[in-house]
N, CA, C and O atoms as a Tinker XYZ file with bonds, in Angstrom:
   432  protein
     1  N   -131.795000   14.450000  -33.091000    73     2
     2  CA  -131.651000   14.261000  -31.661000    64     1     3
     3  C   -130.173000   14.172000  -31.323000    63     2     4     5
     4  O   -129.417000   13.470000  -31.995000    81     3
     5  N   -129.756000   14.895000  -30.265000    73     3     6
     6  CA  -128.383000   14.794000  -29.801000    64     5     7
     7  C   -128.210000   13.461000  -29.081000    63     6     8     9
     8  O   -128.992000   13.124000  -28.193000    81     7
     9  N   -127.188000   12.709000  -29.465000    73     7    10
    10  CA  -126.980000   11.372000  -28.910000    64     9    11
    11  C   -125.790000   11.303000  -27.952000    63    10    12    13
    12  O   -125.638000   10.330000  -27.213000    81    11
    13  N   -124.955000   12.330000  -27.969000    73    11    14
    14  CA  -123.790000   12.332000  -27.081000    64    13    15
    15  C   -123.323000   13.768000  -26.888000    63    14    16    17
    16  O   -123.361000   14.579000  -27.813000    81    15
    17  N   -122.882000   14.067000  -25.671000    73    15    18
    18  CA  -122.323000   15.380000  -25.376000    64    17    19
    19  C   -121.084000   15.187000  -24.516000    63    18    20    21
    20  O   -121.103000   14.443000  -23.536000    81    19
    21  N   -120.013000   15.863000  -24.893000    73    19    22
    22  CA  -118.778000   15.796000  -24.113000    64    21    23
    23  C   -118.292000   17.208000  -23.853000    63    22    24    25
    24  O   -118.332000   18.064000  -24.737000    81    23
    25  N   -117.834000   17.442000  -22.633000    73    23    26
    26  CA  -117.284000   18.739000  -22.257000    64    25    27
    27  C   -115.999000   18.500000  -21.466000    63    26    28    29
    28  O   -115.921000   17.598000  -20.631000    81    27
    29  N   -115.000000   19.323000  -21.747000    73    27    30
    30  CA  -113.719000   19.229000  -21.028000    64    29    31
    31  C   -113.311000   20.604000  -20.530000    63    30    32    33
    32  O   -113.377000   21.598000  -21.252000    81    31
    33  N   -112.891000   20.629000  -19.283000    73    31    34
    34  CA  -112.301000   21.815000  -18.642000    64    33    35
    35  C   -113.268000   22.971000  -18.431000    63    34    36    37
    36  O   -112.850000   24.129000  -18.426000    81    35
    37  N   -114.554000   22.679000  -18.257000    73    35    38
    38  CA  -115.544000   23.729000  -18.020000    64    37    39
    39  C   -116.007000   23.681000  -16.575000    63    38    40    41
    40  O   -116.560000   22.679000  -16.122000    81    39
    41  N   -115.777000   24.766000  -15.857000    73    39    42
    42  CA  -116.155000   24.881000  -14.446000    64    41    43
    43  C   -115.674000   23.660000  -13.657000    63    42    44    45
    44  O   -114.468000   23.425000  -13.584000    81    43
    45  N   -116.577000   22.883000  -13.069000    73    43    46
    46  CA  -116.171000   21.711000  -12.272000    64    45    47
    47  C   -116.087000   20.443000  -13.123000    63    46    48    49
    48  O   -115.827000   19.364000  -12.591000    81    47
    49  N   -116.303000   20.557000  -14.430000    73    47    50
    50  CA  -116.333000   19.392000  -15.312000    64    49    51
    51  C   -114.986000   19.226000  -16.009000    63    50    52    53
    52  O   -114.712000   19.881000  -17.015000    81    51
    53  N   -114.155000   18.349000  -15.471000    73    51    54
    54  CA  -112.828000   18.124000  -16.059000    64    53    55
    55  C   -112.945000   17.435000  -17.412000    63    54    56    57
    56  O   -112.389000   17.915000  -18.400000    81    55
    57  N   -113.658000   16.323000  -17.466000    73    55    58
    58  CA  -113.839000   15.575000  -18.706000    64    57    59
    59  C   -115.083000   14.703000  -18.535000    63    58    60    61
    60  O   -115.019000   13.636000  -17.923000    81    59
    61  N   -116.202000   15.155000  -19.072000    73    59    62
    62  CA  -117.475000   14.463000  -18.917000    64    61    63
    63  C   -118.008000   14.104000  -20.298000    63    62    64    65
    64  O   -118.112000   14.961000  -21.176000    81    63
    65  N   -118.337000   12.848000  -20.480000    73    63    66
    66  CA  -118.868000   12.347000  -21.739000    64    65    67
    67  C   -120.200000   11.663000  -21.427000    63    66    68    69
    68  O   -120.236000   10.657000  -20.718000    81    67
    69  N   -121.293000   12.216000  -21.962000    73    67    70
    70  CA  -122.631000   11.737000  -21.619000    64    69    71
    71  C   -123.330000   11.187000  -22.864000    63    70    72    73
    72  O   -123.627000   11.945000  -23.787000    81    71
    73  N   -123.598000    9.874000  -22.899000    73    71    74
    74  CA  -124.459000    9.357000  -23.968000    64    73    75
    75  C   -125.893000    9.757000  -23.643000    63    74    76    77
    76  O   -126.342000    9.609000  -22.506000    81    75
    77  N   -126.610000   10.263000  -24.640000    73    75    78
    78  CA  -127.950000   10.789000  -24.394000    64    77    79
    79  C   -129.014000    9.914000  -25.035000    63    78    80    81
    80  O   -128.783000    9.272000  -26.059000    81    79
    81  N   -130.174000    9.904000  -24.414000    73    79    82
    82  CA  -131.338000    9.156000  -24.879000    64    81    83
    83  C   -132.447000   10.158000  -25.206000    63    82    84    85
    84  O   -132.309000   11.335000  -24.870000    81    83
    85  N   -133.539000    9.738000  -25.847000    73    83    86
    86  CA  -134.614000   10.687000  -26.154000    64    85    87
    87  C   -135.149000   11.409000  -24.917000    63    86    88    89
    88  O   -135.477000   12.593000  -24.984000    81    87
    89  N   -135.237000   10.713000  -23.811000    73    87    90
    90  CA  -135.622000   11.338000  -22.541000    64    89    91
    91  C   -134.486000   11.057000  -21.582000    63    90    92    93
    92  O   -134.176000    9.905000  -21.275000    81    91
    93  N   -133.872000   12.130000  -21.116000    73    91    94
    94  CA  -132.689000   11.953000  -20.280000    64    93    95
    95  C   -132.834000   12.812000  -19.030000    63    94    96    97
    96  O   -133.162000   13.995000  -19.120000    81    95
    97  N   -132.592000   12.227000  -17.881000    73    95    98
    98  CA  -132.680000   12.933000  -16.611000    64    97    99
    99  C   -131.297000   12.930000  -15.980000    63    98   100   101
   100  O   -130.642000   11.890000  -15.907000    81    99
   101  N   -130.859000   14.086000  -15.529000    73    99   102
   102  CA  -129.565000   14.198000  -14.853000    64   101   103
   103  C   -129.842000   14.409000  -13.374000    63   102   104   105
   104  O   -130.487000   15.382000  -12.984000    81   103
   105  N   -129.348000   13.488000  -12.554000    73   103   106
   106  CA  -129.535000   13.600000  -11.106000    64   105   107
   107  C   -128.179000   13.504000  -10.437000    63   106   108   109
   108  O   -127.225000   12.977000  -11.009000    81   107
   109  N   -128.104000   14.011000   -9.234000    73   107   110
   110  CA  -126.862000   13.928000   -8.481000    64   109   111
   111  C   -126.916000   14.820000   -7.261000    63   110   112   113
   112  O   -127.859000   15.588000   -7.073000    81   111
   113  N   -125.913000   14.709000   -6.454000    73   111   114
   114  CA  -125.816000   15.498000   -5.225000    64   113   115
   115  C   -125.655000   16.979000   -5.560000    63   114   116   117
   116  O   -125.282000   17.347000   -6.674000    81   115
   117  N   -125.946000   17.813000   -4.570000    73   115   118
   118  CA  -125.697000   19.240000   -4.731000    64   117   119
   119  C   -124.225000   19.457000   -5.047000    63   118   120   121
   120  O   -123.355000   18.767000   -4.514000    81   119
   121  N   -123.957000   20.416000   -5.913000    73   119   122
   122  CA  -122.603000   20.811000   -6.277000    64   121   123
   123  C   -121.848000   19.696000   -7.021000    63   122   124   125
   124  O   -120.621000   19.624000   -6.951000    81   123
   125  N   -122.585000   18.830000   -7.733000    73   123   126
   126  CA  -121.954000   17.734000   -8.475000    64   125   127
   127  C   -121.684000   18.109000   -9.928000    63   126   128   129
   128  O   -120.937000   17.409000  -10.611000    81   127
   129  N   -122.283000   19.211000  -10.418000    73   127   130
   130  CA  -122.032000   19.656000  -11.776000    64   129   131
   131  C   -123.226000   19.594000  -12.714000    63   130   132   133
   132  O   -123.068000   19.774000  -13.922000    81   131
   133  N   -124.424000   19.340000  -12.179000    73   131   134
   134  CA  -125.614000   19.256000  -13.031000    64   133   135
   135  C   -125.867000   20.577000  -13.761000    63   134   136   137
   136  O   -126.118000   20.578000  -14.967000    81   135
   137  N   -125.804000   21.679000  -13.054000    73   135   138
   138  CA  -126.024000   22.990000  -13.660000    64   137   139
   139  C   -124.900000   23.317000  -14.631000    63   138   140   141
   140  O   -125.155000   23.876000  -15.698000    81   139
   141  N   -123.679000   22.987000  -14.290000    73   139   142
   142  CA  -122.555000   23.235000  -15.197000    64   141   143
   143  C   -122.717000   22.451000  -16.493000    63   142   144   145
   144  O   -122.397000   22.963000  -17.566000    81   143
   145  N   -123.208000   21.225000  -16.411000    73   143   146
   146  CA  -123.453000   20.426000  -17.602000    64   145   147
   147  C   -124.515000   21.090000  -18.477000    63   146   148   149
   148  O   -124.346000   21.193000  -19.692000    81   147
   149  N   -125.597000   21.536000  -17.865000    73   147   150
   150  CA  -126.658000   22.230000  -18.596000    64   149   151
   151  C   -126.122000   23.509000  -19.236000    63   150   152   153
   152  O   -126.404000   23.779000  -20.403000    81   151
   153  N   -125.359000   24.291000  -18.489000    73   151   154
   154  CA  -124.799000   25.535000  -19.012000    64   153   155
   155  C   -123.837000   25.261000  -20.173000    63   154   156   157
   156  O   -123.794000   26.026000  -21.137000    81   155
   157  N   -123.069000   24.177000  -20.082000    73   155   158
   158  CA  -122.136000   23.825000  -21.163000    64   157   159
   159  C   -122.909000   23.515000  -22.440000    63   158   160   161
   160  O   -122.531000   23.970000  -23.519000    81   159
   161  N   -123.987000   22.743000  -22.325000    73   159   162
   162  CA  -124.816000   22.441000  -23.504000    64   161   163
   163  C   -125.416000   23.721000  -24.078000    63   162   164   165
   164  O   -125.413000   23.935000  -25.291000    81   163
   165  N   -125.917000   24.546000  -23.208000    73   163   166
   166  CA  -126.522000   25.816000  -23.637000    64   165   167
   167  C   -125.478000   26.690000  -24.335000    63   166   168   169
   168  O   -125.770000   27.303000  -25.361000    81   167
   169  N   -124.271000   26.750000  -23.787000    73   167   170
   170  CA  -123.213000   27.562000  -24.383000    64   169   171
   171  C   -122.839000   27.064000  -25.773000    63   170   172   173
   172  O   -122.583000   27.862000  -26.674000    81   171
   173  N   -122.807000   25.747000  -25.947000    73   171   174
   174  CA  -122.510000   25.193000  -27.263000    64   173   175
   175  C   -123.553000   25.651000  -28.283000    63   174   176   177
   176  O   -123.195000   26.064000  -29.386000    81   175
   177  N   -124.835000   25.582000  -27.929000    73   175   178
   178  CA  -125.887000   25.996000  -28.846000    64   177   179
   179  C   -125.872000   27.508000  -29.081000    63   178   180   181
   180  O   -126.060000   27.961000  -30.210000    81   179
   181  N   -125.649000   28.286000  -28.022000    73   179   182
   182  CA  -125.630000   29.744000  -28.169000    64   181   183
   183  C   -124.445000   30.227000  -28.989000    63   182   184   185
   184  O   -124.534000   31.263000  -29.648000    81   183
   185  N   -123.340000   29.499000  -28.960000    73   183   186
   186  CA  -122.142000   29.908000  -29.689000    64   185   187
   187  C   -122.419000   30.114000  -31.172000    63   186   188   189
   188  O   -121.778000   30.946000  -31.815000    81   187
   189  N   -123.355000   29.374000  -31.708000    73   187   190
   190  CA  -123.698000   29.505000  -33.127000    64   189   191
   191  C   -124.663000   30.653000  -33.394000    63   190   192   193
   192  O   -124.922000   30.979000  -34.552000    81   191
   193  N   -125.199000   31.271000  -32.348000    73   191   194
   194  CA  -126.245000   32.273000  -32.525000    64   193   195
   195  C   -125.835000   33.690000  -32.151000    63   194   196   197
   196  O   -126.534000   34.642000  -32.498000    81   195
   197  N   -124.710000   33.852000  -31.447000    73   195   198
   198  CA  -124.330000   35.174000  -30.942000    64   197   199
   199  C   -123.235000   35.792000  -31.805000    63   198   200   201
   200  O   -122.466000   35.085000  -32.455000    81   199
   201  N   -123.177000   37.115000  -31.800000    73   199   202
   202  CA  -122.119000   37.813000  -32.528000    64   201   203
   203  C   -120.803000   37.798000  -31.759000    63   202   204   205
   204  O   -119.730000   37.707000  -32.355000    81   203
   205  N   -120.890000   37.889000  -30.440000    73   203   206
   206  CA  -119.715000   37.882000  -29.576000    64   205   207
   207  C   -119.733000   36.579000  -28.783000    63   206   208   209
   208  O   -120.643000   36.356000  -27.985000    81   207
   209  N   -118.753000   35.728000  -28.991000    73   207   210
   210  CA  -118.733000   34.402000  -28.372000    64   209   211
   211  C   -118.803000   34.471000  -26.847000    63   210   212   213
   212  O   -119.319000   33.545000  -26.221000    81   211
   213  N   -118.304000   35.534000  -26.241000    73   211   214
   214  CA  -118.377000   35.635000  -24.785000    64   213   215
   215  C   -119.825000   35.678000  -24.297000    63   214   216   217
   216  O   -120.100000   35.329000  -23.149000    81   215
   217  N   -120.754000   36.105000  -25.160000    73   215   218
   218  CA  -122.176000   36.150000  -24.788000    64   217   219
   219  C   -122.802000   34.764000  -24.706000    63   218   220   221
   220  O   -123.916000   34.624000  -24.201000    81   219
   221  N   -122.109000   33.734000  -25.192000    73   219   222
   222  CA  -122.641000   32.369000  -25.131000    64   221   223
   223  C   -122.471000   31.753000  -23.751000    63   222   224   225
   224  O   -123.058000   30.712000  -23.457000    81   223
   225  N   -121.675000   32.388000  -22.907000    73   223   226
   226  CA  -121.394000   31.846000  -21.577000    64   225   227
   227  C   -122.097000   32.677000  -20.518000    63   226   228   229
   228  O   -121.925000   33.895000  -20.474000    81   227
   229  N   -122.897000   32.028000  -19.652000    73   227   230
   230  CA  -123.723000   32.762000  -18.686000    64   229   231
   231  C   -122.927000   33.300000  -17.508000    63   230   232   233
   232  O   -121.824000   32.848000  -17.203000    81   231
   233  N   -123.532000   34.277000  -16.867000    73   231   234
   234  CA  -123.011000   34.770000  -15.596000    64   233   235
   235  C   -121.954000   35.844000  -15.730000    63   234   236   237
   236  O   -121.568000   36.247000  -16.826000    81   235
   237  N   -121.503000   36.291000  -14.571000    73   235   238
   238  CA  -120.451000   37.295000  -14.484000    64   237   239
   239  C   -119.126000   36.580000  -14.306000    63   238   240   241
   240  O   -118.878000   35.982000  -13.259000    81   239
   241  N   -118.293000   36.633000  -15.293000    73   239   242
   242  CA  -116.999000   35.975000  -15.239000    64   241   243
   243  C   -115.994000   36.844000  -15.972000    63   242   244   245
   244  O   -116.361000   37.744000  -16.727000    81   243
   245  N   -114.731000   36.564000  -15.740000    73   243   246
   246  CA  -113.673000   37.273000  -16.450000    64   245   247
   247  C   -112.501000   36.326000  -16.653000    63   246   248   249
   248  O   -112.325000   35.361000  -15.909000    81   247
   249  N   -111.719000   36.613000  -17.654000    73   247   250
   250  CA  -110.528000   35.813000  -17.910000    64   249   251
   251  C   -110.817000   34.329000  -18.010000    63   250   252   253
   252  O   -111.647000   33.893000  -18.808000    81   251
   253  N   -110.105000   33.548000  -17.173000    73   251   254
   254  CA  -110.237000   32.088000  -17.197000    64   253   255
   255  C   -111.112000   31.560000  -16.065000    63   254   256   257
   256  O   -110.937000   30.416000  -15.645000    81   255
   257  N   -112.039000   32.353000  -15.563000    73   255   258
   258  CA  -112.900000   31.923000  -14.457000    64   257   259
   259  C   -113.702000   30.659000  -14.780000    63   258   260   261
   260  O   -114.019000   29.892000  -13.871000    81   259
   261  N   -114.032000   30.426000  -16.038000    73   259   262
   262  CA  -114.864000   29.283000  -16.419000    64   261   263
   263  C   -114.059000   28.002000  -16.645000    63   262   264   265
   264  O   -114.640000   26.931000  -16.818000    81   263
   265  N   -112.746000   28.103000  -16.643000    73   263   266
   266  CA  -111.883000   26.958000  -16.942000    64   265   267
   267  C   -111.658000   26.134000  -15.685000    63   266   268   269
   268  O   -111.375000   26.673000  -14.615000    81   267
   269  N   -111.788000   24.813000  -15.828000    73   267   270
   270  CA  -111.546000   23.898000  -14.709000    64   269   271
   271  C   -110.163000   24.175000  -14.135000    63   270   272   273
   272  O   -109.193000   24.299000  -14.882000    81   271
   273  N   -110.070000   24.272000  -12.825000    73   271   274
   274  CA  -108.858000   24.712000  -12.134000    64   273   275
   275  C   -107.586000   23.988000  -12.559000    63   274   276   277
   276  O   -106.567000   24.636000  -12.799000    81   275
   277  N   -107.619000   22.692000  -12.656000    73   275   278
   278  CA  -106.403000   21.945000  -12.961000    64   277   279
   279  C   -105.945000   22.144000  -14.402000    63   278   280   281
   280  O   -104.810000   21.808000  -14.740000    81   279
   281  N   -106.814000   22.687000  -15.255000    73   279   282
   282  CA  -106.445000   22.884000  -16.656000    64   281   283
   283  C   -105.631000   24.151000  -16.860000    63   282   284   285
   284  O   -105.120000   24.398000  -17.953000    81   283
   285  N   -105.514000   24.936000  -15.831000    73   283   286
   286  CA  -104.775000   26.181000  -15.967000    64   285   287
   287  C   -103.279000   25.891000  -16.002000    63   286   288   289
   288  O   -102.719000   25.336000  -15.057000    81   287
   289  N   -102.657000   26.267000  -17.078000    73   287   290
   290  CA  -101.223000   26.076000  -17.260000    64   289   291
   291  C   -100.507000   27.313000  -16.727000    63   290   292   293
   292  O   -100.679000   28.401000  -17.277000    81   291
   293  N    -99.707000   27.173000  -15.666000    73   291   294
   294  CA   -99.055000   28.346000  -15.094000    64   293   295
   295  C    -98.060000   29.001000  -16.047000    63   294   296   297
   296  O    -97.720000   30.171000  -15.871000    81   295
   297  N    -97.590000   28.272000  -17.048000    73   295   298
   298  CA   -96.631000   28.823000  -17.998000    64   297   299
   299  C    -97.300000   29.459000  -19.202000    63   298   300   301
   300  O    -96.621000   29.981000  -20.086000    81   299
   301  N    -98.633000   29.421000  -19.248000    73   299   302
   302  CA   -99.358000   29.953000  -20.393000    64   301   303
   303  C   -100.416000   30.932000  -19.925000    63   302   304   305
   304  O   -100.925000   30.833000  -18.808000    81   303
   305  N   -100.738000   31.871000  -20.784000    73   303   306
   306  CA  -101.789000   32.838000  -20.497000    64   305   307
   307  C   -103.141000   32.348000  -21.004000    63   306   308   309
   308  O   -104.146000   33.041000  -20.844000    81   307
   309  N   -103.180000   31.155000  -21.617000    73   307   310
   310  CA  -104.406000   30.671000  -22.248000    64   309   311
   311  C   -104.796000   29.287000  -21.745000    63   310   312   313
   312  O   -103.941000   28.481000  -21.380000    81   311
   313  N   -106.092000   29.027000  -21.732000    73   311   314
   314  CA  -106.634000   27.711000  -21.390000    64   313   315
   315  C   -107.834000   27.442000  -22.286000    63   314   316   317
   316  O   -108.569000   28.361000  -22.646000    81   315
   317  N   -108.026000   26.181000  -22.641000    73   315   318
   318  CA  -109.116000   25.809000  -23.544000    64   317   319
   319  C   -110.242000   25.094000  -22.817000    63   318   320   321
   320  O   -110.017000   24.327000  -21.881000    81   319
   321  N   -111.466000   25.368000  -23.273000    73   319   322
   322  CA  -112.643000   24.592000  -22.915000    64   321   323
   323  C   -113.102000   23.931000  -24.207000    63   322   324   325
   324  O   -113.152000   24.579000  -25.253000    81   323
   325  N   -113.440000   22.636000  -24.142000    73   323   326
   326  CA  -113.820000   21.906000  -25.344000    64   325   327
   327  C   -115.217000   21.325000  -25.195000    63   326   328   329
   328  O   -115.583000   20.790000  -24.148000    81   327
   329  N   -115.989000   21.445000  -26.270000    73   327   330
   330  CA  -117.320000   20.871000  -26.349000    64   329   331
   331  C   -117.381000   19.967000  -27.571000    63   330   332   333
   332  O   -116.852000   20.314000  -28.627000    81   331
   333  N   -118.018000   18.817000  -27.436000    73   331   334
   334  CA  -118.277000   17.932000  -28.569000    64   333   335
   335  C   -119.714000   17.445000  -28.476000    63   334   336   337
   336  O   -120.206000   17.146000  -27.388000    81   335
   337  N   -120.381000   17.369000  -29.610000    73   335   338
   338  CA  -121.751000   16.852000  -29.628000    64   337   339
   339  C   -121.937000   15.975000  -30.853000    63   338   340   341
   340  O   -121.343000   16.221000  -31.903000    81   339
   341  N   -122.768000   14.950000  -30.709000    73   339   342
   342  CA  -123.121000   14.081000  -31.818000    64   341   343
   343  C   -124.633000   14.045000  -31.940000    63   342   344   345
   344  O   -125.348000   14.062000  -30.938000    81   343
   345  N   -125.117000   13.995000  -33.184000    73   343   346
   346  CA  -126.536000   13.948000  -33.474000    64   345   347
   347  C   -126.832000   12.816000  -34.444000    63   346   348   349
   348  O   -125.955000   12.332000  -35.159000    81   347
   349  N   -128.089000   12.413000  -34.446000    73   347   350
   350  CA  -128.636000   11.567000  -35.503000    64   349   351
   351  C   -129.663000   12.434000  -36.221000    63   350   352   353
   352  O   -130.676000   12.823000  -35.641000    81   351
   353  N   -129.392000   12.732000  -37.489000    73   351   354
   354  CA  -130.305000   13.548000  -38.287000    64   353   355
   355  C   -130.781000   12.696000  -39.447000    63   354   356   357
   356  O   -130.006000   12.352000  -40.340000    81   355
   357  N   -132.044000   12.363000  -39.427000    73   355   358
   358  CA  -132.645000   11.481000  -40.428000    64   357   359
   359  C   -131.824000   10.194000  -40.581000    63   358   360   361
   360  O   -131.564000    9.729000  -41.690000    81   359
   361  N   -131.430000    9.644000  -39.445000    73   359   362
   362  CA  -130.705000    8.385000  -39.423000    64   361   363
   363  C   -129.230000    8.474000  -39.752000    63   362   364   365
   364  O   -128.535000    7.458000  -39.751000    81   363
   365  N   -128.735000    9.682000  -40.037000    73   363   366
   366  CA  -127.322000    9.855000  -40.377000    64   365   367
   367  C   -126.592000   10.545000  -39.226000    63   366   368   369
   368  O   -127.088000   11.524000  -38.670000    81   367
   369  N   -125.402000   10.028000  -38.866000    73   367   370
   370  CA  -124.652000   10.638000  -37.774000    64   369   371
   371  C   -124.023000   11.968000  -38.194000    63   370   372   373
   372  O   -123.608000   12.143000  -39.339000    81   371
   373  N   -123.965000   12.879000  -37.258000    73   371   374
   374  CA  -123.352000   14.184000  -37.472000    64   373   375
   375  C   -122.661000   14.578000  -36.175000    63   374   376   377
   376  O   -123.094000   14.176000  -35.095000    81   375
   377  N   -121.602000   15.351000  -36.270000    73   375   378
   378  CA  -120.917000   15.771000  -35.046000    64   377   379
   379  C   -120.432000   17.209000  -35.184000    63   378   380   381
   380  O   -120.313000   17.746000  -36.285000    81   379
   381  N   -120.157000   17.812000  -34.035000    73   379   382
   382  CA  -119.702000   19.195000  -33.984000    64   381   383
   383  C   -118.764000   19.324000  -32.803000    63   382   384   385
   384  O   -119.024000   18.769000  -31.735000    81   383
   385  N   -117.680000   20.048000  -32.985000    73   383   386
   386  CA  -116.727000   20.292000  -31.903000    64   385   387
   387  C   -116.421000   21.780000  -31.860000    63   386   388   389
   388  O   -116.259000   22.428000  -32.893000    81   387
   389  N   -116.345000   22.308000  -30.641000    73   387   390
   390  CA  -116.017000   23.712000  -30.430000    64   389   391
   391  C   -114.953000   23.791000  -29.345000    63   390   392   393
   392  O   -115.126000   23.245000  -28.255000    81   391
   393  N   -113.861000   24.467000  -29.646000    73   391   394
   394  CA  -112.802000   24.703000  -28.667000    64   393   395
   395  C   -112.713000   26.207000  -28.484000    63   394   396   397
   396  O   -112.529000   26.952000  -29.447000    81   395
   397  N   -112.844000   26.648000  -27.238000    73   395   398
   398  CA  -112.796000   28.072000  -26.921000    64   397   399
   399  C   -111.590000   28.312000  -26.024000    63   398   400   401
   400  O   -111.429000   27.652000  -24.997000    81   399
   401  N   -110.756000   29.250000  -26.413000    73   399   402
   402  CA  -109.566000   29.587000  -25.635000    64   401   403
   403  C   -109.857000   30.812000  -24.782000    63   402   404   405
   404  O   -110.334000   31.833000  -25.277000    81   403
   405  N   -109.565000   30.695000  -23.506000    73   403   406
   406  CA  -109.764000   31.786000  -22.558000    64   405   407
   407  C   -108.398000   32.278000  -22.097000    63   406   408   409
   408  O   -107.490000   31.487000  -21.838000    81   407
   409  N   -108.271000   33.589000  -22.000000    73   407   410
   410  CA  -107.020000   34.227000  -21.572000    64   409   411
   411  C   -107.219000   34.882000  -20.217000    63   410   412   413
   412  O   -108.349000   35.038000  -19.756000    81   411
   413  N   -106.138000   35.259000  -19.589000    73   411   414
   414  CA  -106.204000   35.909000  -18.280000    64   413   415
   415  C   -106.886000   37.256000  -18.313000    63   414   416   417
   416  O   -107.448000   37.681000  -17.304000    81   415
   417  N   -106.853000   37.944000  -19.442000    73   415   418
   418  CA  -107.417000   39.287000  -19.490000    64   417   419
   419  C   -108.907000   39.254000  -19.172000    63   418   420   421
   420  O   -109.578000   38.237000  -19.348000    81   419
   421  N   -109.397000   40.375000  -18.706000    73   419   422
   422  CA  -110.802000   40.459000  -18.283000    64   421   423
   423  C   -111.755000   40.489000  -19.473000    63   422   424   425
   424  O   -111.402000   40.899000  -20.579000    81   423
   425  N   -112.965000   40.042000  -19.200000    73   423   426
   426  CA  -114.062000   40.110000  -20.169000    64   425   427
   427  C   -114.425000   41.576000  -20.385000    63   426   428   429
   428  O   -114.464000   42.363000  -19.440000    81   427
   429  N   -114.683000   41.920000  -21.606000    73   427   430
   430  CA  -115.038000   43.322000  -21.918000    64   429   431
   431  C   -116.517000   43.525000  -21.888000    63   430   432
   432  O   -116.993000   44.636000  -22.125000    81   431
């Protein structure tokens, strides 16, 4: 079971750290980031299953479109999105971190 999920610089999620329970409900106002949180979790899982990492991210996007606006460094052509997850597997803790760098160039 995943016990914690953290995402940084993804869409509207600057830095979100969510402790998870066996049954977890995410509620909030429209445009608060619920879908972005779900997509971030999905992207983390898909990243391990796809041949091209860009296929792990949903929708039509290019370059740094998925990067939280304030994370864009005007002096750099690159920006990072970070995912972290923790699990309990047979009572033992496990963790995984994925950092994806996005550049200004368009998605192919």
